DOLONU-681646 format. One record per atom (N, C-alpha, C): x, y, z; residue in one letter. Coordinates in steps of 0.2 Angstrom, whole numbers, padded with zeros to 4 digits, always signed. Each point is the difference from the previous one (the first is absolute). Layout:
N
XYZa/...
//
This chain:
316
+0128+1267+0357m/+0006+0003-0001m/+0000+0007-0002m/-0005+0004+0004k/+0000+0007-0002k/+0006+0003+0003k/+0004-0003+0005q/+0006+0004+0002q/+0005+0001-0006q/+0000-0006-0004y/+0005+0001-0006y/-0002+0005-0005y/-0007+0001-0001q/-0002+0005-0005q/+0001+0007+0003q/-0001+0001+0007e/+0001+0006+0003e/+0008+0002+0000e/+0004-0005+0000m/+0007+0001+0000m/+0002+0002-0007m/-0003-0002-0006l/+0002+0002-0006l/-0002+0007-0001l/-0006+0002+0002r/-0002+0007+0000r/+0004+0005+0004r/+0003-0003+0005h/+0004+0004+0004h/+0006+0002-0004h/+0003-0005-0003i/+0006+0001-0004i/-0001+0006-0005i/-0006-0001-0004f/-0001+0005-0005f/-0001+0007+0003f/-0004+0000+0006e/-0001+0007+0002e/+0006+0003+0004e/+0004-0004+0003n/+0005+0003+0004n/+0008-0001-0003n/+0000-0004-0005g/+0007-0002-0002g/+0003+0005-0005g/+0007+0000+0000e/+0004+0004-0005e/+0003-0004-0005e/+0001+0003-0006l/+0003-0004-0006l/+0007+0000+0001l/+0003-0006+0000i/+0008+0000+0001i/+0002-0003-0007i/+0006+0003-0002d/+0003-0003-0006d/+0006-0005+0003d/-0002-0006-0001n/+0004-0005+0004n/+0007-0002-0004n/+0005+0000+0003g/+0006-0002-0003g/+0002-0007-0001g/-0004-0005+0004r/+0002-0007-0001r/-0004-0003-0005r/-0007+0002-0001t/-0004-0003-0005t/-0001+0005-0005t/-0002-0002-0006k/-0002+0005-0005k/-0006+0004+0001k/-0004-0003+0004e/-0007+0003+0001e/+0000+0005+0006e/-0003+0006+0000g/-0001+0004+0005g/-0006-0003+0004g/-0001+0003+0006y/-0005-0002+0005y/-0003+0005+0004y/-0006-0001+0002i/-0004+0005+0005i/+0002-0003+0007i/+0003+0004+0004s/+0002-0003+0006s/-0003+0003+0006s/-0001-0004+0005t/-0002+0003+0007t/+0005-0004+0005t/+0000+0003+0006f/+0004-0003+0005f/-0003+0000+0007f/-0001-0007+0002g/-0003-0001+0007g/-0008-0001-0001g/-0002-0006+0000y/-0007-0002+0000y/-0001-0006+0003y/-0006-0001+0003q/-0002-0007+0003q/-0007-0002-0001q/+0000-0007-0002n/-0007-0003+0000n/+0000-0006+0005n/-0006-0001+0002r/-0002-0005+0005r/-0005-0005-0003r/+0001-0006+0001y/-0004-0005-0003y/-0002-0005+0006y/-0007-0001+0001n/-0002-0005+0005n/+0000-0007-0003n/+0004-0004+0001l/+0000-0006-0003l/-0005-0005+0002l/-0004+0002+0005r/-0006-0004+0002r/-0006+0001-0004r/+0000+0006-0004e/-0005+0002-0004e/+0000-0003-0007e/+0006-0004-0002g/+0001-0002-0007g/+0007+0001-0002g/+0002-0003-0005f/+0007+0000-0002f/+0001+0006-0004f/+0005+0005+0001p/+0000+0006-0003p/+0003-0001-0007p/-0004-0002-0005m/+0002-0001-0007m/-0003+0006-0004m/+0004+0004-0004v/-0003+0005-0004v/-0005-0003-0005v/-0005+0003-0001t/-0006-0003-0004t/-0001+0005-0006t/+0003+0006+0000t/-0002+0005-0006t/+0004-0002-0006t/+0005-0005+0001k/+0003-0004-0006k/+0001-0007+0002k/+0001-0004-0004k/+0002-0007+0002k/+0007-0001+0002k/+0001-0002+0005v/+0007-0001+0003v/+0002-0008+0000v/+0005-0002-0002p/+0002-0007-0001p/+0002-0003+0007p/-0004-0003+0004f/+0001-0003+0006f/+0005-0005+0000f/+0000-0004-0005r/+0005-0006-0001r/+0007+0003+0000r/+0001+0005-0003l/+0007+0003-0001l/+0002+0003+0007l/-0005+0003+0004i/+0002+0003+0006i/+0002-0006+0005i/-0004-0005+0000t/+0002-0006+0004t/+0006-0003-0002t/+0002-0002-0006t/+0006-0003-0002t/+0006+0005+0002t/-0001+0006-0001e/+0006+0005+0002e/+0001-0001+0007e/-0005+0000+0004l/+0001+0000+0008l/+0003-0006+0002l/-0002-0006-0003l/+0003-0006+0002l/+0007-0001-0002l/+0002+0004-0006w/+0007+0000-0002w/+0004+0004+0005w/-0003+0006+0002f/+0003+0004+0005f/+0002-0005+0007f/-0006-0003+0002l/+0001-0004+0006l/+0005-0006-0001l/+0001-0002-0006s/+0005-0005-0001s/+0007+0002+0001s/+0001+0007+0000g/+0007+0002+0001g/+0004+0001-0007g/-0003-0002-0005s/+0003+0000-0007s/+0001+0007-0002s/+0006+0001-0004s/+0001+0006-0004s/+0001-0001-0007s/-0002-0006-0002n/+0001-0002-0007n/-0007+0001-0004n/-0001+0004-0005v/-0006+0001-0003v/-0002-0007-0004v/+0004-0004-0001k/-0002-0006-0003k/-0005-0005+0004k/+0001+0001+0007d/-0004-0004+0004d/-0007+0003+0000d/-0001+0007-0001l/-0006+0003-0001l/-0003-0002-0007l/+0004+0001-0005q/-0002-0002-0007q/-0003-0007-0001q/+0003-0005+0004a/-0003-0006+0000a/-0007-0001+0002a/-0002+0005+0004q/-0008+0001+0002q/-0004+0004-0005q/+0003+0001-0006n/-0003+0004-0006n/-0001+0007+0003n/+0004+0003+0003n/+0000+0006+0003n/+0006+0004-0003n/-0001+0006-0003h/+0005+0003-0004h/+0000+0008+0002h/-0003+0001+0006i/+0000+0007+0002i/+0007+0003+0002i/+0005-0004+0001w/+0007+0003+0002w/+0004-0001-0006w/-0002-0002-0006d/+0005-0001-0005d/+0004+0006-0002d/-0004+0006+0000e/+0004+0006-0003e/+0006+0002+0004e/+0000-0002+0007w/+0006+0001+0004w/+0005-0005+0000w/-0001-0006-0003a/+0004-0006+0000a/+0003-0001-0007a/+0000+0004-0004t/+0004-0001-0007t/+0007+0000+0001t/+0003-0003-0005k/+0007-0001+0000k/+0004+0007+0001k/-0003+0005-0003e/+0003+0007+0000e/-0001+0003+0007e/-0006-0001+0003q/-0001+0003+0007q/+0005-0004+0005q/+0000-0006+0000c/+0004-0004+0005c/+0007+0001-0001c/+0002+0001-0006a/+0008+0001-0002a/+0002+0007+0004a/-0004+0004+0001k/+0002+0007+0003k/+0002-0002+0007k/-0002-0005+0003f/+0002-0002+0007f/+0004-0006+0000f/+0003-0002-0005g/+0004-0006-0001g/-0003-0006+0002g/-0006-0001-0002r/-0004-0006+0001r/-0002-0003-0007r/-0002-0007+0001e/-0002-0003-0006e/-0008+0002-0002e/-0002-0001-0006e/-0007+0001-0002e/-0004-0004+0005e/-0005+0004+0002g/-0005-0003+0005g/+0001+0001+0007g/+0006+0001+0002d/+0002+0001+0007d/-0001+0007+0002d/-0005+0001+0004l/-0002+0007+0002l/+0004+0002+0006l/+0003-0004+0004g/+0004+0002+0005g/-0004+0001+0007g/+0003+0004+0005p/-0004+0000+0006p/-0006+0004+0000p/-0006-0003-0003i/-0006+0004+0000i/-0004-0003+0006i/-0007+0000-0001y/-0004-0002+0006y/+0001-0007+0003y/+0000-0005-0004g/+0001-0007+0002g/+0006-0001+0005g/+0006+0002-0003p/+0006-0001+0004p/+0000+0005+0006p/-0003+0006-0001l/+0000+0004+0006l/-0004-0002+0006l/-0006-0003-0002w/-0005-0003+0005w/+0003-0006+0003w/+0003-0004-0004r/+0001-0007+0003r/+0008-0001+0001r/+0004+0004-0003k/+0007-0002+0000k/+0004+0007+0001k/-0002+0004+0005w/+0003+0007+0001w/+0007-0002+0003w/+0005+0004-0004q/+0007-0001+0003q/+0002+0005+0005q/+0001-0002+0006g/+0001+0005+0005g/+0007-0002+0004g/+0002+0005+0004v/+0006-0001+0004v/-0002-0001+0007v/+0002-0005+0003e/-0001-0001+0007e/+0006+0003+0004e/-0001+0005+0004p/+0006+0003+0003p/+0004-0005+0005p/+0006+0000+0000p/+0004-0004+0004p/+0000+0001+0007p/+0000-0005+0004p/+0000+0001+0007p/+0007+0004+0002p/-0001+0003+0006p/+0006+0004+0002p/+0006-0005+0001p/+0006+0002-0003p/+0006-0004+0000p/+0003-0001+0007p/+0003-0006+0002p/+0003-0001+0006p/+0006+0005+0000p/+0003+0000+0006p/+0007+0004+0000p/+0005-0002-0005p/+0002+0005-0003s/+0005-0002-0006s/+0006+0005+0000s/+0005-0002-0004i/+0006+0003-0001i/+0001+0001-0008i/+0003+0006-0002p/+0002+0000-0007p/+0005-0006-0002p/-0001-0002-0006l/+0005-0005-0002l/+0005+0002-0005l/+0006-0001+0001y/+0005+0002-0005y/+0003-0005-0004y/+0002+0001-0006t/+0004-0005-0003t/+0007-0001+0002t/+0004-0004-0002a/+0007-0002+0002a/+0004+0006-0001a/-0001+0004-0005d/+0005+0006-0001d/-0003+0006+0004d/-0005-0001+0004g/-0002+0006+0004g/-0006+0004-0003g/-0002-0001-0006k/-0005+0004-0003k/-0007-0002+0003k/-0003+0006+0001f/-0007-0001+0003f/-0005-0003-0005f/-0004-0005+0003f/-0005-0004-0004f/-0006+0005+0000f/-0001+0004-0005h/-0004+0006+0000h/-0007-0002+0001h/-0004+0004+0004n/-0007+0000+0001n/-0003-0006+0003n/+0004-0005+0002y/-0003-0006+0003y/+0003-0001+0007y/-0004-0003+0005k/+0003-0002+0006k/-0002-0007+0001k/+0004-0004+0004f/-0001-0007+0001f/+0000-0001+0007f/-0006-0003+0002p/+0000-0003+0007p/+0006-0004+0002p/+0004+0001+0005y/+0006-0004+0001y/-0002-0005+0006y/+0002-0006-0002f/-0002-0006+0005f/+0006-0003+0003f/+0006+0001-0002g/+0005-0004+0002g/+0007+0002-0004g/+0005-0004+0002d/+0006+0002-0004d/-0001-0002-0007d/+0002+0005-0005d/+0000-0001-0007d/-0007-0002-0003d/-0005+0001+0003s/-0007-0002-0002s/-0004+0006-0001s/-0004+0001-0005a/-0005+0005-0001a/-0006-0002-0004a/-0006+0003+0001v/-0006-0002-0003v/-0002+0007-0004v/-0002-0001-0006y/-0002+0006-0004y/-0007+0002+0002y/-0001+0007+0001h/-0006+0003+0001h/-0002+0005-0005h/-0005-0002-0004d/-0002+0004-0006d/-0005+0006+0003d/+0003+0006+0000p/-0004+0006+0002p/-0007+0002-0004p/+0000-0003-0006r/-0006+0001-0004r/-0006-0003+0002r/+0000-0005+0003g/-0006-0004+0002g/-0001-0006-0005g/-0005-0004+0001k/-0002-0006-0004k/-0006+0002-0005k/+0001-0002-0006i/-0005+0001-0005i/-0006-0006+0001i/-0006+0003+0001v/-0005-0005+0002v/-0006+0001-0005v/-0004-0005-0002e/-0006+0000-0004e/-0006+0000+0004e/-0004+0005-0001i/-0006+0001+0004i/-0006-0001-0004i/-0005-0005+0002d/-0006-0001-0003d/-0005+0004+0003d/-0001+0006-0003q/-0005+0005+0004q/-0007-0003+0000q/-0002-0003-0005i/-0007-0003+0000i/-0001-0005+0006i/+0005-0005+0000a/-0001-0005+0005a/+0001+0004+0007a/+0004+0004+0001r/+0001+0004+0006r/-0006+0003+0003r/-0004+0004-0005v/-0006+0004+0002v/-0005-0005+0001v/-0001-0005-0003i/-0005-0005+0001i/+0001-0003+0007i/+0006-0002+0002a/+0002-0003+0007a/-0002+0005+0005a/+0002+0007-0001r/-0002+0005+0005r/-0007+0001+0001r/-0004+0000-0006i/-0007+0000+0001i/-0003-0005+0004i/+0002-0006+0000k/-0002-0006+0004k/+0002+0001+0007k/+0006+0002+0001t/+0003+0000+0007t/-0001+0006+0004t/+0000+0006-0004n/+0000+0006+0003n/-0005+0005-0004n/-0006-0001+0000p/-0005+0003-0005p/+0000+0008+0002p/+0002+0002+0006s/-0001+0007+0001s/+0007+0004-0002s/+0004-0004-0003c/+0007+0003-0002c/-0001+0006-0005c/+0004+0005+0001r/-0001+0006-0005r/+0006-0001-0005r/+0003-0005+0000r/+0006-0001-0005r/-0002-0006-0006r/-0006+0000-0001l/-0003-0005-0005l/+0001+0003-0007l/+0007+0001-0002i/+0001+0004-0006i/+0004-0005-0005i/-0001+0001-0006v/+0004-0003-0006v/+0002+0006-0004v/+0007+0001-0001s/+0003+0005-0004s/+0002-0002-0007s/-0002+0003-0005g/+0002-0001-0007g/+0005+0005-0002g/+0003+0004+0004w/+0004+0005-0002w/+0007-0001+0003w/+0005-0002-0004n/+0007+0000+0003n/+0004+0005-0004n/+0002+0005+0004p/+0004+0006-0004p/+0007-0003-0003p/+0002-0006+0002a/+0006-0002-0003a/-0001-0003-0007a/-0006-0002-0001t/-0002-0004-0006t/-0005+0004-0005t/-0003+0005+0003a/-0005+0003-0004a/+0002+0003-0007a/+0006+0002+0000d/+0002+0003-0007d/+0004-0006-0004d/-0001-0006+0002k/+0003-0005-0004k/-0005-0005-0003k/-0006+0003-0001v/-0005-0004-0003v/-0004+0004-0006v/-0003-0003-0005s/-0003+0004-0005s/-0006+0004+0003s/-0004-0003+0005l/-0005+0004+0003l/+0000-0001+0007l/+0003+0005+0004p/+0000+0000+0007p/-0007-0001+0003p/-0001-0004+0005p/-0006-0001+0003p/-0005+0006+0001p/-0006+0000-0003c/-0004+0005+0001c/-0004+0000+0007c/-0003-0007+0001h/-0003-0001+0007h/+0006-0001+0005h/+0001+0005+0004t/+0007-0001+0003t/-0001-0003+0007t/-0005+0001+0004l/-0001-0003+0007l/-0007-0001+0001l/-0001-0006+0004f/-0007-0001+0002f/+0000-0002+0007f/-0005+0001+0004q/+0000-0001+0007q/-0007-0003+0002q/+0000-0005+0004f/-0006-0003+0003f/-0002+0002+0007f/-0006+0000+0001k/-0002+0001+0007k/-0006-0005+0001k/+0000-0003+0006v/-0005-0004+0003v/-0005+0004+0004v/-0006+0000-0001s/-0005+0005+0003s/-0006-0004+0003s/-0005+0003+0003h/-0006-0003+0002h/+0001-0006+0005h/+0004+0001+0005g/+0001-0005+0005g/+0004-0006-0003g/+0005+0002-0005g/+0004-0006-0002g/-0004-0004-0006g/-0005+0002-0003t/-0003-0004-0005t/+0000+0002-0007t/+0002+0007-0001r/+0000+0002-0007r/+0007+0002-0002r/+0002-0001-0006l/+0006+0002-0003l/-0001+0005-0005l/+0004+0006+0001n/+0000+0006-0004n/+0007+0001-0003n/+0000+0003-0006c/+0006+0001-0004c/+0000+0007-0002c/+0006+0003+0000q/+0001+0007-0003q/+0006+0000-0004q/-0001+0002-0006l/+0006+0000-0005l/+0002+0007-0001l/+0006+0002+0000y/+0003+0006-0003y/+0003-0001-0007y/-0003+0003-0005q/+0003+0000-0006q/+0003+0006-0003q/+0006+0000-0001r/+0004+0006-0002r/-0002+0003-0006r/-0002-0004-0005s/-0002+0002-0007s/-0005-0004-0003s/-0005+0003-0002a/-0006-0004-0002a/-0003+0002-0007a/+0000-0004-0005d/-0004+0001-0006d/-0007-0001+0001d/-0004+0005+0000a/-0007-0001+0003a/-0004-0004-0005a/+0001+0001-0006f/-0004-0004-0005f/+0002-0007-0001f/+0006-0002-0001l/+0002-0007-0001l/+0002-0003+0006l/+0004+0003+0004g/+0003-0004+0006g/-0005+0000+0006g/-0003+0005+0002v/-0003+0000+0006v/-0006-0005+0001v/-0004-0001-0005p/-0005-0006+0001p/+0003-0007+0001p/+0006-0001-0003f/+0004-0006+0002f/+0002+0000+0007f/+0003+0006+0002n/+0003+0001+0007n/-0006-0001+0006n/-0005+0003-0001i/-0006-0001+0004i/-0002-0007+0001i/-0001-0004-0005a/-0002-0007+0000a/+0006-0004+0003a/+0006+0001-0002s/+0005-0004+0002s/+0001+0000+0008s/+0000+0006+0003y/+0001+0001+0007y/-0006-0002+0004y/-0006+0001-0003a/-0006-0003+0003a/+0000-0008+0000a/+0002-0003-0005l/+0001-0007-0001l/+0005-0002+0005l/+0006+0003+0001l/+0005-0002+0004l/-0002+0001+0008l/-0004+0005+0001t/-0003+0000+0007t/-0005-0006+0001t/-0004-0001-0004h/-0004-0006+0000h/+0004-0007+0002h/+0005-0001-0004m/+0004-0006+0000m/+0004+0000+0007m/+0003+0006+0002i/+0003+0000+0007i/-0005-0001+0005i/-0006+0003+0000a/-0005-0001+0005a/-0002-0007+0000a/+0000-0004-0005q/-0002-0007+0000q/+0005-0004+0004q/+0006+0001-0002v/+0006-0004+0003v/+0001+0002+0007v/-0002+0005+0002t/+0000+0002+0008t/-0006-0001+0004t/-0005-0002-0004g/-0006-0001+0004g/-0005+0006+0002g/+0001+0005-0005l/-0003+0006+0002l/-0005+0002-0006l/-0005+0005+0002e/-0004+0002-0005e/+0003+0006-0004e/-0003+0003-0005v/+0003+0006-0003v/-0003+0006+0002v/+0003+0005+0000g/-0002+0007+0002g/+0000+0005-0005g/+0005+0005+0000e/+0000+0005-0005e/+0007-0001-0004e/+0000+0002-0006f/+0006+0002-0004f/+0000+0007-0001f/+0006+0003+0002v/+0001+0007+0000v/+0005+0001-0005v/-0001+0005-0005h/+0005+0001-0006h/+0002+0007+0000h/+0006+0001+0002t/+0003+0007+0001t/+0005+0001-0006t/-0001+0005-0003f/+0004+0002-0006f/+0005+0006+0001f/+0006-0001-0003g/+0005+0006-0001g/-0002+0003-0006g/+0004-0001-0006d/-0002+0003-0006d/-0005-0004-0004d/-0006+0003+0000l/-0006-0003-0003l/-0001+0003-0007l/+0000-0003-0006h/+0000+0003-0006h/-0004-0003-0005h/-0002+0004-0005i/-0004-0003-0006i/+0005+0002-0006i/+0002-0005-0004y/+0004+0002-0006y/-0004+0003-0005y/+0003+0005-0004e/-0003+0003-0005e/-0003-0004-0005e/+0003-0006-0002n/-0003-0004-0005n/-0006-0005+0003n/-0002+0002+0006h/-0005-0004+0004h/-0006+0005+0001h/+0000+0006-0002i/-0005+0005+0002i/-0007-0002-0003i/+0000-0002-0006d/-0006-0002-0003d/-0003-0006+0003d/+0004-0005+0001q/-0002-0006+0004q/-0003+0001+0006q/+0003+0005+0004v/-0002+0001+0007v/-0007+0004+0000v/-0001+0005-0005k/-0006+0003-0001k/-0006-0005-0002k/+0002-0005-0004l/-0005-0005-0001l/-0002-0004+0006l/+0005-0001+0004q/-0001-0004+0006q/-0005+0004+0005q/+0001+0007+0000l/-0003+0004+0005l/-0008+0001-0003l/-0001-0002-0006s/-0007+0001-0003s/-0004-0006+0002s/+0003-0005+0003r/-0003-0007+0002r/-0002+0000+0007r/-0005-0004+0001e/-0003+0000+0007e/+0003-0007+0003e/+0003+0000+0006p/+0003-0006+0003p/-0005-0005+0001p/+0002-0006+0000k/-0005-0006+0001k/+0001-0003+0007k/-0004-0004+0002p/+0001-0003+0007p/+0006-0004+0000p/+0003+0000+0006l/+0007-0004+0001l/-0001-0007+0000l/+0005-0004-0003p/+0000-0007+0000p/+0002-0003+0007p/+0000-0006+0001k/+0002-0004+0006k/+0006-0004-0002k/+0005+0000+0005l/+0006-0004+0000l/-0001-0007+0003l/+0002-0005-0003w/+0000-0007+0003w/+0007-0003+0000w/+0002-0002+0006l/+0007-0003+0001l/-0002-0007+0002l/+0004-0005-0002n/+0000-0007+0002n/+0001+0000+0008n/-0005-0002+0004p/+0001+0000+0007p/+0005-0005+0003p/+0002-0005-0005e/+0005-0005+0002e/+0007+0003+0001e/+0001+0005-0004v/+0007+0003+0000v/+0001+0003+0007v/+0006-0002+0003k/+0002+0003+0007k/+0006+0003+0000k/+0004+0000-0006r/+0007+0003+0000r/+0000+0004-0006r/+0003+0006+0000i/+0000+0005-0005i/+0004-0003-0006i/+0005-0004+0001g/+0003-0003-0006g/-0004-0005-0004g/-0005-0002+0003d/-0004-0006-0003d/-0006+0002-0005d/-0001+0007+0000f/-0005+0002-0004f/+0002-0001-0008f/-0005-0002-0004k/+0001-0001-0007k/-0006+0004-0003k/+0001+0001-0007l/-0005+0003-0003l/-0007-0002+0001l/+0000-0007+0000e/-0007-0003+0000e/-0003+0001+0007e/+0004+0002+0005d/-0003+0001+0007d/-0003+0007+0001d/+0000+0004-0006i/-0002+0007+0001i/-0005+0001-0006i/-0006+0003+0002r/-0005+0001-0005r/-0004+0007+0002r/-0002+0003-0006l/-0004+0006+0001l/-0007-0001-0002l/-0005+0000+0004d/-0007-0002-0002d/-0004+0007-0001d/-0004-0001-0005n/-0005+0006-0002n/+0003+0006-0002n/+0006+0000-0003y/+0003+0006-0003y/-0004+0002-0006y/-0003+0006+0000e/-0003+0003-0006e/+0003+0007-0001e/+0002+0001-0006s/+0003+0006-0001s/-0002+0003-0007s/+0002+0006-0001h/+0000+0003-0007h/+0005-0003-0004h/+0000+0001-0007p/+0005-0002-0004p/+0007+0002+0001p/+0005-0004-0002a/+0007+0002+0002a/+0002+0007-0004a/+0004+0003+0002i/+0003+0006-0003i/+0008+0000-0001i/+0002+0000-0006k/+0007-0001-0001k/+0004+0006+0001k/+0007-0001+0002g/+0004+0006+0001g/+0007-0003+0000g/+0005+0004-0003d/+0007-0002+0000d/+0003+0002+0007d/+0005-0005+0002v/+0003+0001+0006v/+0006+0005-0001v/+0002+0004+0005a/+0006+0004-0001a/+0006-0004+0003a/+0005+0000-0004v/+0006-0004+0002v/+0006+0005+0001v/
//
């Protein structure tokens, strides 16, 4: 994981100090950076501090379940989302305590979209008995005194982006539309924490044998968040590769605003003083053939050796 260490140095050497208005902590910020991880060489888990793989796994399984309620995650003894799910935070958006709204799970598995309506048949304006125009609507006319309502807004549909991308990998592996979006402009300002990892795309390479994934992350907390993000999307790539019958290739991590918070500077310097250790290996239960069937006991990280954990406060 020398890529991660080099990324931290890049922020120190090239970043500018920003006085942030949203969180109480300022941060050292850079814009535009990319790391690549060959998943065939080992699982990309940060080793210069201990990272809790169980929390990463249970969070990803929570996302994949489509849930937006933090209580489902807390039931797995995972509390990494608690700060954004308080009664006060949820009340800002008219929700009950614990309801995070349209975050990753609902956006991945239950995206609310509009299916454009088909072109309407020949129609005539419909008037009421007193001759007043029925404003903004037209009705296909089929006979004497009969009309059928046509809604020009289209039909609301629910899209399971994960299921769709898996189906496309299986049926059309050369497709360049293997994309899952976590950014909905209509809802991004209606949640406590708008999605940071906003879009990811898959590509099948090497003659249709290897699955690669690229994540675009709009905002990245380099010390606390990024080690989780790397491992989470590497794990997701392995899981989708297994259920589509492919091997893994690369995970490409592309950043927008990449930053180190001021209250993490000492921790990052300690991390940079440590030498990375060999990468661990990921084990997935080979009997699992569907993405929704994975459970915590089906996922294991073997031979993970790391330096001691380094604590840091999350910016809310």
